[in-house]
C-alpha positions in Angstrom: -19.6 -6.8 16.2 -18.3 -3.7 14.4 -19.6 -3.2 10.8 -17.2 -3.9 8.0 -15.8 -0.9 6.1 -16.8 -0.7 2.4 -14.0 -2.2 0.4 -12.9 -0.9 -3.0 -10.8 -3.0 -5.3 -7.7 -1.3 -6.8 -7.4 -0.5 -10.5 -11.0 -1.5 -11.2 -10.4 -5.2 -10.6 -13.5 -7.3 -10.3 -12.0 -10.6 -9.0 -9.5 -11.7 -6.4 -7.5 -14.8 -5.6 -7.2 -14.9 -1.8 -4.3 -16.8 -0.3 -5.3 -18.0 3.2 -2.9 -19.2 5.9 -5.5 -20.5 8.4 -9.2 -20.1 9.3 -8.7 -17.7 12.3 -6.6 -15.2 10.3 -8.8 -15.4 7.2 -12.3 -15.3 8.8 -12.4 -11.5 8.9 -10.9 -11.1 5.5 -13.4 -13.5 4.0 -16.4 -11.8 5.7 -15.3 -8.3 4.8 -14.9 -9.3 1.1 -18.3 -11.0 1.1 -19.9 -8.0 2.7 -18.5 -5.9 -0.1 -19.7 -8.4 -2.7 -16.2 -9.1 -3.9 -15.9 -12.0 -6.3 -13.0 -14.1 -4.9 -11.6 -17.6 -4.7 -9.6 -19.1 -1.8 -6.2 -20.5 -2.4 -4.7 -22.7 0.3 -0.9 -23.2 0.0 1.1 -23.6 3.2 3.8 -26.2 2.9 5.6 -24.7 5.9 3.0 -26.1 8.4 4.4 -28.9 10.5 3.7 -31.7 11.4 1.2 -33.1 8.9 -1.5 -33.5 11.6 -1.3 -29.7 12.2 -1.4 -29.0 8.5 -4.5 -31.1 8.1 -6.3 -29.4 11.0 -5.6 -26.0 9.6 -6.6 -26.9 6.1 -9.8 -28.7 7.2 -10.9 -25.7 9.3 -10.3 -23.4 6.3 -12.2 -25.7 4.0 -15.1 -26.1 6.4 -15.5 -22.3 6.6 -15.2 -21.8 2.8 -17.9 -24.4 2.2 -20.2 -22.8 4.7 -19.7 -19.5 3.0 -20.0 -21.1 -0.4 -16.6 -19.8 -1.6 -14.5 -21.7 -4.2 -11.5 -23.3 -2.6 -8.3 -24.3 -4.3 -6.3 -26.9 -2.3 -2.7 -26.7 -3.5 -0.1 -29.3 -2.9 1.5 -30.0 0.5 5.2 -30.1 -0.4 7.2 -29.6 2.8 10.4 -31.0 1.2 10.5 -28.0 -1.2 9.9 -25.7 1.7 12.8 -27.2 3.8 15.0 -26.8 0.8 13.9 -23.2 0.3 14.8 -22.1 3.9 17.9 -24.2 4.3 20.5 -22.3 6.3 17.9 -20.2 8.0 16.8 -22.7 10.7 18.0 -20.5 13.6 16.6 -17.2 12.3 14.1 -15.5 14.7 10.5 -15.0 14.0 10.0 -12.1 11.5 13.5 -12.7 10.3 14.9 -13.9 7.0 13.3 -17.3 7.3 9.8 -15.8 7.5 10.5 -13.7 4.4 11.6 -16.8 2.5 8.5 -18.6 3.6 6.2 -15.8 2.5 8.1 -15.6 -0.8 7.4 -19.3 -1.5 3.7 -19.2 -0.6 3.0 -15.9 -2.4 5.0 -16.8 -5.5 2.8 -19.9 -5.8 -0.4 -17.9 -5.3 0.8 -15.3 -7.9 1.5 -18.1 -10.4 -2.0 -19.6 -9.9 -3.5 -16.1 -10.3 -1.6 -15.5 -13.5 -2.4 -18.9 -15.0 -6.1 -18.5 -14.2 -6.3 -14.8 -15.2 -7.0 -13.2 -11.8 -6.1 -9.5 -12.0 -5.5 -9.3 -8.3 -4.4 -11.5 -5.4 -4.2 -10.9 -1.7 -3.3 -12.9 1.5 -4.7 -13.2 5.0 -1.1 -13.4 6.4 -0.8 -9.7 7.4 -3.8 -9.5 9.7 -2.0 -11.3 12.5 -0.1 -9.1 14.9 2.6 -11.8 15.0 3.5 -11.1 11.4 5.5 -8.2 10.0 2.9 -6.6 7.6 5.6 -4.7 5.7 7.5 -8.0 5.1 4.3 -9.8 3.9 3.4 -6.9 1.6 6.9 -6.7 0.1 6.9 -10.4 -0.6 3.4 -10.2 -2.2 4.4 -7.2 -4.4 7.5 -8.9 -5.5 5.6 -12.1 -6.4 3.0 -10.1 -8.5 5.7 -8.2 -10.3 6.7 -11.4 -12.1 3.6 -11.2 -14.2 2.0 -8.6 -16.4 -1.5 -7.6 -15.5 -1.3 -8.9 -12.0 -1.3 -6.8 -8.8 -0.9 -7.6 -5.2 -3.6 -6.1 -3.0 -1.8 -4.8 0.1 -5.0 -3.8 2.0 -4.4 -3.4 5.8 -7.0 -5.9 7.2 -6.1 -5.0 10.8 -7.6 -1.5 10.6 -11.1 -0.3 11.1 -11.7 -3.0 13.8 -10.5 -5.9 11.6 -8.1 -7.3 14.2 -10.9 -7.4 16.8 -13.4 -8.9 14.4 -10.9 -11.6 13.5 -10.9 -12.8 17.2 -14.7 -12.5 17.4 -15.2 -14.6 14.3 -12.8 -17.2 15.5 -14.7 -17.6 18.8 -18.1 -17.6 17.1 -16.9 -20.3 14.6 -15.1 -22.3 17.3 -12.0 -22.4 15.0 -9.0 -24.5 15.9 -6.6 -22.3 17.8 -3.0 -22.7 16.6 -0.4 -22.0 19.3 2.6 -21.4 17.1 3.2 -19.8 13.6 3.2 -23.1 11.8 6.7 -24.4 10.9 8.8 -26.8 12.8 11.2 -24.1 13.9 8.4 -21.9 15.3 7.1 -25.0 17.2 10.6 -25.6 18.5 11.0 -22.0 19.7 7.6 -21.9 21.2 8.1 -25.0 23.2 11.5 -23.8 24.4 9.9 -20.7 25.8 7.2 -22.8 27.5 9.8 -25.1 29.1 11.8 -22.1 30.4 8.6 -20.8 32.1 7.5 -24.2 33.4 4.5 -24.4 31.1 3.3 -27.5 29.3 4.5 -27.9 25.8 2.1 -27.5 22.9 -0.4 -30.3 22.3 -1.5 -30.3 18.7 -5.2 -30.4 18.0 -6.5 -29.7 21.5 -7.3 -26.0 21.7 -10.3 -24.2 20.1 -11.3 -20.5 20.3 -14.8 -21.4 21.3 -13.5 -22.6 24.6 -12.3 -19.1 25.5 -15.6 -17.2 25.0 
C-alpha cells in the first residue's frame, strides 16, 4: 500500500470534525488523518440514505471502523422526512445535478452547525473522495456551510490525490466493508435499477455485497 502523504491542517487548526458518508469512502480519509496525528471526531449525518435497512448497514460499518480505530463518533439524527422536503421538486434531476447539491448542502450545513456549537475550528467530509461525486460541488457546499459561522473553515483537501483513491479501495477490501451499489437516496436506487433492467442485470439486493469478496 502506498504511504500516506504528510497532512498539514490549514490556518494552524489543531482539531477537525470529519463528516463521513460511509465506511468505504471514509477509510482512506480516516487512516490518512491518523497517520498525520490529526485530532478529529467523526460526524455521521446522512438522512438521504434509503431505505432504513441500507442506512443502518452504512452507519454500522462506519461505527465499527471508528471503534476499531478508537475515534470519537457522533451519531446524528436520521430524519429522512426533512431530506425529502428539502429536495422536493428535484426528484428527476440526474446524479451530480441540483438534487445532489441540495443533499450536500443539508448534510454539510448540519456538520457545520455541530462544529460551530462544539468549537471545532475546521470541518471536512469524505464525500469528495468518490469518483462518482463532483468534487467542486461538494467543496462549494462545504465552503458555503462554513461561511455561516465565524471562526469556522471548511477543509477542501483533495483526498483522491497522492494515491488516495486507490488506497480507499484497498482499505475497503482489507476491512471487508459493505459495498453500496448506489449513491444512497431512493432516486439513485431507482435510476441504478432502471439501468440494470435495461441491460438485463439483476436489480440491487441490499445488504448482500462486500468488498472482501472481490479481493
